[in-house]
N, C-alpha and C positions, 0 to 999 in steps of 0.2 A: 390900829392894825395896818392900815395902808402905809403908814410911815415906816413901820417895821419891815414890811415887804420891800419897800423902796430901798431901805438901807442894805438889805441882803442882796438885792439886785446890784447895787453899786459895788458891794464887796466882791461879788462874782465877776463883775466886769474888770475890776482892778486885778484880781487874781489871775484871770485869763491872759492878761497882758504881761505877766511875769514869766520868763522862759524857765523850763524845768531842765536841769543839768544832771545826766546819768554819770555817776562817779563810781559805780560798782562794777568791777571787771567780771567777765564770765569765769566759770570754773569747769575743770575736767574732773568729774567726781570719781569715776571708776575706770580702771585699766585692768582688764581681766584676760587671762589665757596667754599672756606674753611669756615666751620661753627664753631661756638663756642660750640655747644652742639650736641651730637650724642646719639642715643639709641642703645641698644642691637640689633644686626643683621642689623643695618643700613650699608650702603656702603659709605665709605669716597671717594668722587670723587673730584679730584682737577685738574685744567688745569694750566700748567706751560709752560713758554717759556725760552729756554736756548740759550745763545749766546757766541761766542768766536772769537777772532781776527784771529785764525788759525784753530784749529781743536779740537772738543770736544772728550772726551774719555769715561767718565762714569758718572752715577748719582747714589747716594745712598740715600735711604729713610728709616727712622727708626721711630718706635713708641714705647714709653715706658711709663709705669705708673710712675708718680712722686714718689710715695711711693710704692715700689713693695709689692704685697700681700705675705702672708706667704706661700701660696700654690696656685696652679692653676693660675700662672701668664699668661698674654697674652702680647706677644711682637711681633712686626712686624719689619722685616729687609729685604731690597731688594737692590741689586746692579746690575745695568744693563749697558751694553756697548752701547754707542750712537756714532753716526758719524755726521760729517758735522760741519759747523760753526754756524748754527741756527737749533734748534730742538724744535718742539712743542710736548709736552708730556701730556698725560691724565693718572692720577693715579686712580685706582679703588681698594679700600682695604675693603673687607667685615669684619665686626666686628662679631666675633663668639658669639654664644648665651651664652657661659660660661665665657665671658670676665668679670673680676672684674670691678665693678663700681668705678668711681673716676676721678682724673685729669690726663691727659696724655700729654706728649710732642711729637710733631711731628717735625722731622728735615729732611730737604732736603739739600744734599751736592752734589756739581757739581765739576768735575775735567776735565781739558783739557789734550791734548796729552803730554804737557810738565810737567805734574803732578802739575800744578797750580790749586788751589782750589778756588771756589767762596766763598763769604761770606755766611755762612749757613743761610738758611731760616728756622728759628725755630718759632714754634707757639705752643699754648696749646689749648686743648678742654676738655670738661667735658663729660664723658660717663655716661648716665643715664639708668635706667631700661627699660624693654620692654614696648613699647607704642602701639603695634600692637594688635588690638582686634582679637578674634577668628573669624573664617569664618564659616557660616552656609550654607552648600551646599545642594541643591536639597531637601529642607524640604518639605515633603509630608504628607498629611493625608491619611492613607491607610485604615482606618476603622472608621466610626462614630457610629457603633453599630446599624445602621438602613440599612437594605438591604444588598445585597452582596457587592456592591461597593459604595464608597462615592458619594452622590448626592448633588447638589447645587440648590438653588432657583434662581429666575431670577435676583436677585441682587448679586449673587455670594456667599451667605452664605451657609456653609455646613449644611445640614439637619441632625438633631440628635434628641434624645429622652431622657426623664428622665431615670436616672440610666444606661445610655449607657456608654460603655468604649471607649475612643478615643485612637487610636493607630497611632503612627507616624513613619516615616522613613526619613532618611537623614544622612548626614555626617557632623560632626563638626571638624574643624582642627584649629591648632594654630601653630605659628612659634616656640614656646617653649613647653608649656604644657597647657592643659585645666584642671582647678581645680574643676569646678562644672557646672552642667547643671540643670537649674530650669524650672519649668512649673507653670504658674499661670492662673487662670480662674476667670473672673469677669464679672459683668453685669452693668458696669458703675463705681460707686464709691465703691461698695461692693465686697470684695474678697470672692469668693466661694470656691477656692481651691488653695493651694500652696504645691508643692512637689519638692524635689530636689534629685539629685544623686551626690555624691562626687566621682570624677574620678581623675586620674593622668596619663594623656596620651596626646600626641599631636594629636591623632585621636580618635574620639568617634562616634560610630554608634548608631543611635537612635532606630533602630528596637529592641524591647524587653527591652529597657533600663528602662522604667517606668512600665513594666509589666501591671498590671490592676489598677494602681493607678490614672490614669486620668479618673475619673468617673464623669459624669454629675449628680448633686444633684437630688434627687427624688422629690423635692417639687417645681421645676421650672415650671411655667405655660406655656401653648402653646403661641407661638408668641414672647417669650422673646429672645433677641439676646445676646449671650455671646461671650466674646473675650478671646481666648486662646493665651498665649504668651510663646514662648520658648526663654530662655536666657542662653547664654554660657559665663562663666567667666574664664579668665586665671589666672596664678599665680600672676600677677601684678595688678589684679582687672580690667583689660580691659574687656569690655563686648560687646556682639552683640546679637541682638534680632530679632525675626520674629514673626508675629502674624497671626491668622486666626479668622474669625467670624463664629459662629455657631448659628443656629436658632432652637428653640424647636418647632418641628412640627411633631407630631406623635399621634397615637392612641394606648395608652397603658393602658387606663382606661377601666376596665371591666364594662359590663352593670349591671344594677340593677334590681332585681326582688323583688316585694312586693305583699304579699297577706294579705288583711285587713279583709275581711268578706267572710264567707263560710256558707254553709248549709249542715249539722249541723255545728255550729261554732267550729273551732279548738281552742285548748287551747294554752298556752304560749309555750308549747313544740311541737306544731304542731302535736298534736294527737287528734283524734276524734272518738266517737262511732257512728256507722251507723247501723240503724235497718235493719235486713235482708229483702231483697227485695226492698230496697230504694236506691237512688243514691246520690252521693256526688256532690255538685256544688260549683263553685267559683263565688261569687257574686260581689266582688270588688278586683281588683288586677291590677298591671301595670308592664310593662317591659319598661325600659328607657335606653338610651345611649347618650353620648355627641356627637358622630359622626354619628351613624347609626346602627340599629339592623340588624343582619343577619338571622340566623335560630333559631327557637324555637322548642324544642322537648319535648314531654311528654311521660313518660313510666308509666304503671299501671299494677301491677301484684301482686300476693301473695308474701309475704316476703320469701326470700331464694329460690325463683324460678327465672328462666331466665327472664331478663327484656324484656317487650313487649312494643314496641312503638305503642301508640294509637293515637298520634297526632304529626304532623310535618308540619311546615309552614315556608316559606321564607318571612321574614318581609320587604324585599326590601329597607333597609336603613331607615325605619321609626325611629324616635327618641323617640316616646312614643306610646305604644300600650295598649289598654284596654283589659285585659285578659278575663274578663267576657263576653264581646261582641265577642271576638275571639272564645272562646270555645262554646258559645251558637250558633254561626253560623254553627258550625260543627255538634254537636249532643248534645242535652241537657242531655242525659243519658251517656255521655262520660265516667264518672267515677263511674260506677255501678258494684259492684261485681256480679259474676254469680248468677243466681236465686237459685242454689243449694248450695251456699256457707254456710257452717255451722256456727252457732254462735261460737264466739271465734276465728275464723280465722282472720288473720291480712294481710291487703294489704298495699302496699306502692305506693304512687303517687309522682313521681319526675319530676319537671319542670326545664328545663335548657335552657339557651339562650346564643348565641354567637353574637358578633357584627361583622361588615363587615371586621374588621381587624383580627378576630379570637380570640379576648379576650373572656373568658368564665366567665359568672356571677356565683356567688356562688349559686349552685342549691338549690331549695326548696324541701325538703322531708317531706311529710305528711304521717303519719301512721294512717290507717283507720281500726278500729276493728269492726267486724260484731257482733251485739248483737241481742238477741231475742226481738220481739215486745211484751213487757209486757202490761197487761191491764192497763187502766187509774187508777189513784189513787185519791180518794176524801179525802182531809184533812179538818176536822172540828177542827179549832184551839180553838175557844171560842164560848160559847153560853151565851147571856145576856137576862134577863127577866126584862123589864122596867129598863134597865141600870145596873142591878145587875147580876154579873156573876153566871151562873148556871153550876154546875159540873155535867156533864152527867154521869149517872149511867149505867154500862153495864148490871146490873141484875135487878134493881128495877125501878119503874116508875119515869119519870121526871115530877114533879108536877109544874103546872102553874095555875094562877088564871084567872078567867073570865075577859075579857076585857083587859088583859095585852098584851104586844107586845114582841114577840120573835125575837131576832136578832142573826144571825150567822156570824162568821168570819172564813175565810179559803180559800182554792183554790183547783183547779183540775189540775193535771199534767199528761202528757203522753209523750211517747218517740217520737212520730211523729206528729200525728194530730187526731182530733176528728171528728166523723161523726155527733154527736149531743150531746146537754146537755138539760136535762129536769128537772124542779123543780116543785113538786106538793105539795099542802097543803090542808088539809081538813079531815073530819071524815073518818074512815076506810071504804074503798070501795067507797067513794064518793070524793076522792081527786081531786081537780081541778088543771089543768096545769097552773102554774104561769109564768114559763119561758120555752120557747121552741126555742133553738138556733141551727142553722145548722152549718156545718163545716166552711163555708166561713165567718161566723160571729164570729168565735172563735179564739182568740189569746192565745197561751200557754206561761206560765202558766195562767190559767183563775182564776181571783179573784172574789169571790162572790159579792164584792163591785163594780164590773164593771158596768158602766151605762147601759149595755145591760141586766143586771141581776137584781134579787130582793133578798135582804138578810134580810128583815124585814117582819114579819108575825103577824097579829093580831088574838088574841084568841077571839072567839065569846062570847057574854054575855048570850046567851041562855042557860037555865038550862037543855034543852033537850039533848044537846050535852055534853058528858063528856070525849071524847077522840078526839085528832087530830094527824094526821101523817104528818111529813115533809119527803118527799121522793125525793132523788136526783138520776137521771138516766144519765149515761154517756156511750157512746160507741165510741171506736176508729175505725180505718179503717180496722182492722183485727180481733180483739178479740171480744168475746161476751160482751153483755151489763153488766155494773157494776152498782149495786144499793146500795145506802146507805139510811137507814130509821131510823128516830128518832120519837118515840111515846111520846106524852105529855098527862098526865092525868090532866083533868081540875077539879078544886075544887072550 
C-alpha cells in the first residue's frame, strides 16, 4: 500500500514539471443588433459573447471608413481588458455629427491570455446623413392682437381680429443645425400668408423672430377659422411642424353716420345758409353698426370757438337709430343759433358716434352760415297775349286788345316761408282778388302755374274800361309786403 502511494506521488511530481501549452484560440460567439445602415449621431449598439477554454485577455474594436476622407476623418478604436472564460459585452459607439458619410468597416478582435486571437468579426455598414427632425418645444401664442392675453373660444380656437399681429414664443432645437423656420396661414385651400426666417443654429428662440410679419389679413370676415402652422427645417431637409387655429371674432368696424335730408337742405359740401332767427333741423338720417352702437354726441357752436355739447345719448347697443326721431324727442330747436347771431356768422354742427367696442365713426361736420331774411322776390319770366309773347315795357304802356287773354309765367321765391300770396285783376281801384293763399298752402318756390293759383286773365270786351291792373302781393314771415303791378292799356 505504501509502495502504491509512493508511485502516485512520484507521477504527480513528474507531471507538475511538464509545462501545459494553450493551443485553443478564443471565439466570438454572438454578434447581435448590428445594422447595415446608420445615420449621423446614431449610436452603434452591439451585443457580443466571448468564450475561451482558459482565460480571456482583451478585446479590440475598430471602425474605419473604407475610403478615408481628405480631411476631418472619423475613426474609432478601443482596446479593453476582459477576464474570465466567458464574457458578455455590449458596445455603444456614438457617431459624431461631423462624421463623413460613406461605407465603414467595423472589426472586433479577441485575444486570450496565451496571446491567441479569435477569427476577427468584420462587417460593414453605411453611414447616411442626419434623419432626425428638429424639435419644437413649448410653442405658445403669446399675443393674438385682441385683449391683453390670448383668449380661446369654447372649441379651443384663439380669438383674433383683422389686421392683428400674432406673436409666438417657444424653442426650436436640432441635433445638428436648424436651417429655416417658416410660418404659414390658410383658411383651408387658400394660403393667406407665408413668411420665413433663414437661421443657422442648433437652437432658435421664436420670441421676436418674425417681428410684426405674422399679420391677419384685413379682409377676413367674422367667423372665419384660420390655421397657423410653424415649420422648422434642418440642414438635411428634415422638418417638424405645429399648428394653431384662430377664429376671426372681433368688432373693428366703425359705425356709419348718414344724413340725407335737412331743413334747410345742406349741399354736397355739407354747408347750408340759415336765415337769422330760424333753426336747422335733421329730417332724415341714421346711425348704424354691425355689433351695437354706444354713445352719440353732438356739438354746436360758432366756428373757432370752444366746442359745446348740446346732445349726448347712450344708444345701448342698438344697431340702427333714426337721427331725426332721436333729435326731435330732445328739442326741435336743438340746432338754432342765438337770436342775436349776426348775419355772416358761421356755426359748426358735429355729430359723432362710437360703437360698444369704442370704434369711432367718421364724424359729420355741417357748416351753418347765418343770413338775413330777405324780402320775397316775384319773378315774371314771360307774358303772353292770346299765345303771343308780350315784352313788358318798363316805361310805356303794355297794350292788349279787348276780349284777349293775358297769361303770365314765373314764380315767387323766399328764404324761409310766406305768410300769404294774393293776385288781383281789374280796373284801377277796382281790382278783384283772384288768388288768396295762406302760408300753409304755399310751397316754395311757388309757380304761378300751381293748381292753387291762377295765371290766365281775360280782358273785358266793354269799351267803358280802358285800363286793367295785374297786382301780385306777397309777404313773408318777417319783412314788409312786396307788391308787383303790371298795367295793361286796352285798345
